[in-house]
C-alpha positions as CSV (number, residue, x, y, z in Angstrom):
1,F,-37.3,-14.0,-141.6
2,R,-37.3,-11.1,-139.3
3,S,-39.8,-8.3,-139.3
4,G,-38.5,-5.2,-141.0
5,E,-36.0,-7.0,-143.3
6,P,-36.4,-7.1,-147.0
7,G,-38.5,-10.0,-148.0
8,G,-39.9,-10.2,-144.5
9,S,-43.6,-10.2,-143.5
10,D,-43.8,-6.4,-143.4
11,A,-42.9,-6.2,-147.1
12,M,-45.7,-8.5,-148.1
13,M,-48.5,-6.5,-146.3
14,P,-49.6,-3.3,-148.0
15,S,-49.5,-0.1,-145.8
16,T,-52.8,0.4,-144.0
17,R,-51.9,3.9,-142.9
18,Q,-54.7,6.4,-143.9
19,R,-54.3,10.1,-144.6
20,G,-57.0,12.6,-143.8
21,L,-60.1,12.5,-141.6
22,T,-62.9,9.9,-141.4
23,L,-66.5,11.0,-141.8
24,L,-67.2,10.6,-138.1
25,E,-64.2,12.8,-137.2
26,L,-65.4,15.4,-139.7
27,L,-68.9,15.4,-138.2
28,V,-67.6,15.8,-134.7
29,A,-65.3,18.7,-135.8
30,F,-68.3,20.5,-137.4
31,A,-70.4,20.0,-134.3
32,I,-67.8,21.5,-132.0
33,M,-67.3,24.4,-134.4
34,A,-71.1,25.0,-134.6
35,L,-71.3,25.1,-130.7
36,A,-68.4,27.5,-130.5
37,L,-69.8,29.8,-133.1
38,G,-73.2,29.7,-131.4
39,M,-71.7,30.8,-128.1
40,L,-69.7,33.5,-129.8
41,Y,-72.8,34.8,-131.5
42,R,-74.7,35.0,-128.2
43,A,-71.9,36.8,-126.5
44,M,-71.5,39.3,-129.3
45,G,-75.3,39.9,-129.5
46,G,-75.5,40.4,-125.7
47,S,-72.7,42.9,-125.8
48,A,-74.4,44.9,-128.6
49,R,-77.7,44.9,-126.6
50,S,-75.9,46.0,-123.4
51,A,-74.2,48.9,-125.3
52,G,-77.6,50.1,-126.5
53,D,-79.0,49.8,-123.0
54,V,-76.1,51.9,-121.6
55,E,-76.6,54.6,-124.2
56,R,-80.3,54.9,-123.5
57,Y,-79.6,55.0,-119.7
58,Q,-76.9,57.7,-120.2
59,R,-79.4,59.8,-122.2
60,A,-82.0,59.5,-119.4
61,V,-79.4,60.6,-116.8
62,L,-78.4,63.6,-118.9
63,L,-82.1,64.5,-119.4
64,A,-82.8,64.3,-115.6
65,E,-79.7,66.5,-114.8
66,S,-80.8,69.0,-117.4
67,V,-84.4,69.2,-116.1
68,A,-83.1,69.6,-112.5
69,A,-80.8,72.4,-113.7
70,L,-83.8,74.4,-115.1
71,R,-84.3,76.0,-111.7
72,D,-81.8,76.9,-109.0
73,A,-84.6,77.6,-106.5
74,V,-88.1,76.3,-105.9
75,P,-91.1,78.5,-105.4
76,E,-92.8,78.3,-102.0
77,Q,-95.7,76.3,-103.4
78,G,-93.3,73.7,-104.8
79,W,-92.4,72.5,-108.3
80,R,-94.6,70.2,-110.4
81,Q,-93.8,69.9,-114.1
82,S,-93.8,67.2,-116.7
83,G,-92.8,66.8,-120.4
84,E,-91.5,64.6,-123.1
85,S,-88.2,64.8,-125.0
86,G,-86.7,62.5,-127.6
87,G,-88.8,59.4,-126.6
88,Y,-88.3,60.0,-122.9
89,R,-91.0,61.2,-120.5
90,W,-90.0,63.2,-117.4
91,E,-91.8,64.4,-114.3
92,V,-90.6,66.8,-111.6
93,S,-92.0,67.0,-108.1
94,S,-90.8,68.6,-105.0
95,A,-91.6,68.6,-101.3
96,P,-90.4,70.6,-98.3
97,Y,-87.3,69.1,-96.7
98,R,-86.9,69.5,-93.0
99,T,-83.4,70.3,-91.8
100,G,-84.1,71.4,-88.2
101,L,-82.3,74.6,-88.8
102,S,-83.9,78.0,-89.0
103,G,-82.8,81.6,-89.2
104,P,-83.0,84.6,-91.4
105,D,-80.0,83.6,-93.5
106,I,-81.0,79.9,-93.8
107,P,-83.5,79.3,-96.6
108,P,-86.0,76.4,-96.4
109,L,-85.0,73.5,-98.6
110,H,-87.1,71.4,-101.0
111,E,-86.3,67.9,-102.1
112,V,-86.7,67.8,-105.9
113,E,-87.2,64.5,-107.6
114,V,-86.9,64.0,-111.4
115,V,-88.2,60.8,-112.8
116,V,-87.4,59.9,-116.4
117,T,-89.1,56.9,-118.1
118,W,-88.7,55.3,-121.5
119,F,-89.7,52.1,-123.3
120,D,-86.8,49.9,-124.5
121,G,-88.8,47.6,-126.7
122,E,-89.4,45.0,-124.0
123,R,-90.4,46.9,-120.9
124,D,-90.6,50.3,-119.3
125,R,-87.4,51.6,-117.7
126,S,-86.9,54.5,-115.4
127,F,-84.3,56.6,-113.8
128,E,-84.8,58.8,-110.7
129,L,-82.7,61.8,-109.6
130,A,-83.2,63.4,-106.2
131,T,-81.5,66.6,-105.1
132,L,-82.1,69.5,-102.7
133,R,-82.9,73.1,-103.8
134,P,-83.4,76.2,-101.7
135,Q,-86.8,77.8,-101.6
136,R,-87.0,81.0,-103.7
137,K,-87.1,84.1,-101.5
138,P,-90.5,85.9,-101.8
139,P,-90.3,89.1,-103.7
140,E,-89.5,92.1,-101.5
141,A,-92.5,94.4,-100.9
142,A,-92.5,97.4,-103.2
143,F,-91.2,100.5,-101.5
144,T,-94.2,102.4,-100.2
145,R,-94.3,105.9,-98.7
């Protein structure tokens, strides 16, 4: 008898082909799926935290720019001020800035620094903004006779 012919040796043996997954294959598939879901969860959680950090940082930048825009000129004695707004603390300080230029039409400059600090749940964060502002001209003497 030849193999594959009716009545041959293949016809006498039942089919040993299995359909479906073995328990071991199923456990391996679940382990791979669990690892993939864990990595996906970490990536999504990190993205959400990063988006929150960016939003708080943008608010700090906006606050620093708004505080710096409070004055277009600095008094001769300088500018020192601090405050708190919406969970952010800010401080302004100024110091004379030397340019090497002088003349009646060139006002002295002050370097103004605005520092905004906030707590993000884990640690203190801060943003610093530095700009130059002219010194306010002294008031003109009142007209006297």
